[in-house]
C-alpha positions in Angstrom: 5.1 -38.9 -17.9 1.8 -38.9 -16.2 0.2 -41.5 -13.9 -3.1 -42.3 -12.4 -3.4 -41.0 -8.8 -5.5 -44.0 -7.8 -2.3 -46.1 -8.1 -0.9 -44.0 -5.2 -3.8 -44.6 -2.7 -1.2 -44.6 0.2 1.4 -42.0 -0.5 4.7 -43.0 1.0 8.4 -42.5 0.2 9.6 -45.2 -2.1 13.1 -44.9 -0.5 12.4 -45.0 3.3 8.6 -45.8 3.3 7.7 -42.9 5.5 4.1 -41.9 5.2 3.5 -38.5 3.3 2.2 -36.0 5.8 -1.3 -34.8 5.1 -1.1 -35.5 1.3 -3.9 -37.1 -0.6 -3.7 -38.8 -3.9 -6.0 -36.1 -5.2 -3.6 -33.3 -4.1 -0.6 -35.2 -5.7 -2.5 -35.6 -8.9 -3.2 -31.8 -8.9 0.6 -31.3 -9.0 1.5 -30.9 -5.3 4.8 -32.4 -4.1 6.1 -33.2 -0.7 9.4 -33.7 1.1 9.8 -36.9 3.0 10.1 -36.1 6.6 12.6 -39.0 7.1 15.0 -38.7 4.2 14.1 -35.2 2.9 13.7 -36.2 -0.7 11.2 -34.2 -2.8 8.4 -36.4 -4.4 5.8 -35.6 -6.9 3.3 -37.7 -8.9 5.7 -37.9 -12.0 8.6 -38.8 -9.8 6.6 -41.5 -8.0 5.4 -42.9 -11.4 9.0 -43.1 -12.6 10.1 -45.1 -9.6 7.1 -47.4 -10.0 7.8 -47.9 -13.6 11.4 -48.7 -12.9 10.5 -51.1 -10.3 8.0 -52.9 -12.7 10.9 -53.0 -15.4 13.2 -54.6 -12.9 10.7 -57.2 -11.9 10.1 -58.2 -15.5 13.8 -58.3 -16.3 14.5 -60.5 -13.3 11.6 -62.9 -14.1 13.0 -63.6 -17.7 
């Protein structure tokens, strides 16, 4: 799965919402990953895109 880096303008942990330390959307799109300083989970562009797609799916499911 790939995603547009522009959709991650502010890179933060989807779990605890801590800000990504010194990581730009461009670096994330280039394949870099980061570990959340708060909850220590590793995140990459693909993983963030998967979480976003799942959240969208849940919102559509709950709306129907």
